PASEDREN-114426 format. One line per 5 residues: for each residue x, y, z of C-alpha. Coordinates in pm, 1 decimal, always signed. Each point is the difference from the previous one (the first is absolute). Example, Ala and Ser with C-alpha at 12.3 -4.5 7.8 and 13.67 -1.06 7.14 Angstrom:
// PASEDREN-114426
+1230.0 -450.0 +780.0; +137.0 +344.0 -66.0
// end
This chain:
// PASEDREN-114426
+1768.2 +5973.1 +12426.1; -283.8 -83.3 -232.5; -149.8 -327.4 +121.3; -294.0 -176.6 -159.2; -307.3 -39.2 +226.2
-2.5 -376.7 -46.1; +356.6 -44.6 +129.1; +23.2 -109.0 +362.9; +320.9 +1.3 +201.7; +77.7 -227.2 +291.7
+172.5 +118.3 +318.4; +159.7 -290.7 +181.0; +281.6 -105.8 +227.2; +181.9 -308.0 -130.9; +27.4 -310.8 +212.8
+327.1 -168.9 +76.1; +114.2 -267.2 -238.6; -70.2 -359.5 +94.1; +363.3 -102.3 -36.6; +137.0 +261.6 +239.8
-58.6 +49.5 +368.9; +91.7 +371.0 -3.2; -237.6 +287.4 -53.6; +208.4 +188.5 -258.6; -190.8 +213.5 -252.6
-319.5 -18.2 +204.0; +7.6 +341.6 +166.2; -96.6 +205.5 -307.0; -340.2 +52.4 -159.5; -37.5 -31.2 -377.0
-242.2 +155.2 -245.5; -42.2 -217.8 -306.3; -250.4 -15.9 -283.5; -246.3 -287.8 +9.2; +55.9 -251.8 -280.7
-214.8 +53.2 -305.2; -61.8 -208.8 -304.5; +294.6 -139.9 -188.1; +54.8 -169.8 -331.8; +196.6 -306.7 -101.0
+232.7 +48.3 -293.8; -98.1 -272.3 -249.6; +343.5 -93.4 -136.2; +205.2 -39.1 +319.1; -275.3 -13.3 +262.0
+134.6 +295.5 +198.6; -238.9 +181.6 +228.4; -18.3 +373.3 -60.6; -193.6 +314.3 +68.7; -45.2 +323.0 -190.3
-13.7 +203.0 +322.0; +340.0 +141.9 +103.8; -147.3 +127.0 +330.0; -2.4 -362.6 +111.6; +369.4 +34.3 +84.3
-52.2 +286.4 +246.3; +92.8 -90.7 +358.1; +35.8 +275.8 +258.3; +152.2 -55.5 +345.1; -110.3 +193.2 +310.6
+120.9 +7.0 +360.7; -352.3 -13.6 +143.1; -357.9 -77.7 -94.7; -100.6 +361.4 +62.4; +251.7 +126.4 -258.2
-127.5 -247.6 -259.5; -361.9 +103.8 +59.4; +95.2 +368.6 -13.6; +172.5 -53.1 -335.3; -297.3 -188.8 -144.2
-248.8 +266.1 +112.7; +221.7 +283.4 -123.2; +7.2 -151.4 -350.1; -369.6 -109.6 +2.6; +87.1 -367.3 -27.1
-246.6 -274.9 +87.3; +164.7 -238.0 +242.9; -54.6 -310.6 +208.6; +183.1 -54.0 +328.5; +115.3 -347.3 +101.5
+76.7 -8.1 +371.3; +249.2 -275.5 +90.5; -95.4 -261.2 +255.4; +170.4 +7.7 +337.5; +259.2 -272.6 +38.6
+24.3 -192.4 +324.8; +363.3 -87.2 +50.3; +74.9 -272.3 +248.9; +351.2 +10.7 +139.8; +193.4 -317.4 -65.7
+333.5 -113.2 +125.3; +248.9 -218.4 -179.3; +22.9 -228.2 +303.9; -366.7 -96.5 -30.3; +88.5 -203.3 -313.1
+186.8 -248.2 +219.1; -243.0 -38.9 +289.9; -158.0 -340.4 -3.4; -359.7 -10.9 +122.8; -51.5 -370.1 -61.1
+124.9 -275.8 +231.8
// end
């Protein structure tokens, strides 16, 4: 893989979506190119880029595998470590408990 020295990839673990309570699609690590400059097409106003590498998205089972891949191919990378989530257990019955008199 012939990568330009100015290109930086990002290794990250996606967060859960705000509209869902499940943690689906959050167990994998992704290697994605950092966004570069883009242009706006003057007639229609579409946003575009002349870099096809922008569409590359690689999925890994662990952070170590993603780092190993990046080092093997001499890719500059940035790691984004996800924040720990504190989950408080809630029960459905607590919606109906009245604390005011």
